[in-house]
Each structure stands twice: as C-alpha cells, then as structure tokens.
C-alpha positions in Angstrom: 100.5 -78.2 16.9 98.4 -78.9 13.8 95.3 -80.9 14.3 95.0 -84.5 13.2 93.0 -83.9 10.0 95.6 -81.4 8.8 98.4 -84.0 9.4 96.4 -86.7 7.6 95.7 -84.4 4.7 99.4 -83.5 4.4 100.4 -87.2 4.4 97.8 -88.0 1.8 98.9 -85.1 -0.5 102.5 -86.1 -0.1 101.7 -89.7 -0.9 99.7 -88.7 -4.0 102.5 -86.4 -5.3 105.1 -89.1 -4.7 103.1 -91.8 -6.4 102.4 -89.4 -9.4 106.0 -88.5 -9.8 107.0 -92.2 -9.8 104.3 -93.3 -12.2 104.8 -90.3 -14.6 107.8 -91.8 -16.4 106.1 -95.1 -17.1 103.0 -93.3 -18.3 105.1 -91.1 -20.6 107.1 -94.0 -22.0 104.1 -96.2 -22.9 103.4 -94.5 -26.2 107.1 -94.5 -27.1 107.6 -98.2 -26.8 106.3 -98.7 -30.3 108.3 -95.8 -31.7 111.0 -96.6 -34.2 113.0 -93.6 -33.1 113.0 -94.7 -29.5 114.1 -98.2 -30.5 116.9 -96.8 -32.7 118.1 -94.6 -29.8 118.0 -97.5 -27.3 120.3 -99.4 -29.6 122.7 -96.6 -30.6 122.8 -94.2 -27.6 124.9 -96.3 -25.3 127.7 -96.4 -27.8 127.3 -92.7 -28.5 127.4 -91.9 -24.8 130.5 -94.0 -24.3 132.3 -92.3 -27.1 131.4 -88.9 -25.7 132.7 -89.9 -22.3 136.0 -91.3 -23.7 136.5 -88.1 -25.8 135.7 -85.9 -22.8 138.1 -87.9 -20.5 141.0 -87.9 -23.0 140.7 -84.5 -24.6 143.1 -82.8 -22.1 145.4 -85.7 -21.7 149.1 -84.7 -22.4 149.9 -87.6 -24.8 153.6 -86.6 -25.1 154.1 -87.0 -21.3 154.8 -90.3 -19.5 151.8 -89.9 -17.1 149.5 -90.3 -20.1 150.6 -93.9 -20.4 148.4 -95.2 -17.6 145.0 -94.0 -19.0 146.0 -94.9 -22.5 147.0 -98.4 -21.4 143.8 -98.7 -19.4 141.8 -97.6 -22.5 143.6 -100.3 -24.6 142.9 -103.0 -22.0 139.3 -102.0 -21.8 138.8 -102.0 -25.5 140.8 -105.3 -25.9 138.9 -107.1 -23.2 135.5 -105.9 -24.6 136.4 -107.0 -28.1 137.6 -110.3 -26.8 134.9 -111.3 -24.2 132.0 -108.8 -25.0 131.4 -108.4 -21.3 131.0 -104.9 -20.1 131.7 -105.7 -16.4 134.9 -107.5 -17.2 136.2 -104.8 -19.5 135.3 -102.0 -17.1 136.9 -103.8 -14.1 140.0 -104.8 -16.2 140.5 -101.2 -17.4 140.0 -99.7 -14.0 142.4 -102.2 -12.4 145.0 -101.5 -15.0 144.7 -97.7 -14.5 144.9 -98.0 -10.7 147.8 -100.4 -10.8 149.8 -98.3 -13.3 149.0 -94.9 -11.7 149.8 -96.0 -8.2 152.9 -98.1 -8.9 154.7 -97.4 -12.2 153.8 -93.8 -12.7 153.5 -92.7 -9.0 155.6 -89.8 -8.0 
C-alpha cells in the first residue's frame, strides 16, 4: 500500500496533466483566431466535409438496382428540405426518416 504522500502526488500529477490536455487546444487556437486561413476554413470546410461524406456513402451504390432508390430518395429529400428551409436538423431528420421508411417498408425483402 503506497503511502499518503505518494497518492497525493499521483492525484496532483494526474490533475495537472488533465488540465494541461484540456487547456492546450484553447491555447493553440488563440493565435489562429485572427488568421484569414482559419476563417476561410471555418466557412468552407463544413460543406467540403459534407460533400466528401456524400461521395463516400454513394460511391459503391448500385444505381441500376431498385435498392438504390431509398438512399437516393433520402438524399433528394435532404437536399430539398435544406434548400427549402435552410435548417440542418430538419433536413437530416427528414432524410433519415425517408431512408428508414423506404428501406424498411417499400424495399424490405
């Protein structure tokens, strides 16, 4: 059984490391807040990430088969809802609901 001073030192070192790891991102981002590159990336990266995710999800989709209809319809609903209402939550929920509904009822085997 370790003595009390050893346990206290271990807790203090653990607390210091935890605090440093949580404070490090904020300290690293402070100089970047004034950067034009960081501002550009914060505006354009979400769209780029979404395009990459859509391409990744649809690249193996057999478009000629009937089972591809559910994800394509869900994609159309998601894009349509987003262009109509400009609400990410509504478009994501609408597209997900459309995919689940079509995949579990119309295109279920």
